[in-house]
C-alpha positions in Angstrom: 128.4 137.2 68.0 131.1 135.9 65.2 128.3 133.5 62.6 124.5 133.0 61.6 124.3 129.6 63.8 125.5 131.1 66.4 123.5 133.7 66.3 120.8 131.8 65.6 121.9 129.8 68.8 122.0 133.0 70.5 118.2 133.7 69.6 117.2 130.3 70.4 118.1 130.9 73.6 117.1 134.2 74.6 113.5 132.5 73.6 113.1 129.9 75.1 114.2 131.8 78.3 112.1 135.8 78.2 108.7 134.2 78.3 109.9 132.7 81.5 111.6 136.3 83.2 108.6 138.4 81.8 106.3 136.0 84.1 108.2 136.6 87.1 109.9 140.1 86.9 106.1 141.4 87.1 105.3 139.3 90.2 108.0 141.6 91.3 106.7 144.6 90.6 109.5 144.5 87.3 105.6 144.8 85.0 106.7 147.4 82.5 109.7 146.9 79.3 111.0 150.1 81.1 111.7 149.0 84.4 113.2 146.0 84.0 115.6 147.4 80.9 116.3 150.0 84.7 116.6 146.0 86.5 118.5 145.1 84.0 121.1 147.9 84.0 122.1 148.5 87.5 125.7 150.4 88.6 125.5 148.2 92.0 125.7 145.0 90.2 128.5 143.6 89.4 130.9 140.1 88.4 132.5 138.6 91.3 136.3 138.1 91.3 136.6 140.1 87.4 134.4 143.2 88.4 132.5 143.2 85.2 129.7 145.2 84.7 125.5 144.5 82.8 127.5 146.4 80.2 130.6 145.1 79.2 129.1 142.0 78.1 125.7 143.5 76.6 127.0 147.4 76.3 123.8 149.7 76.8 120.6 151.4 76.1 119.5 154.7 76.5 116.1 154.2 78.1 115.4 158.0 76.5 116.0 156.9 72.9 114.0 153.5 73.4 110.3 153.9 72.1 108.3 152.3 74.5 
């Protein structure tokens, strides 16, 4: 983000969110980091109205470059 306080606020939210997300995702068959990333980077999902995609907000991670 734009400041240390903003970065810390985002980090705090993500740390609370991730354990629950991983639990739910695993129950739906997204039981590896690669499967979860592929699901998140779904080109078929866009916001309503403006038609934004995940990479408009989060960028893109090439799964081939990540050490799983």
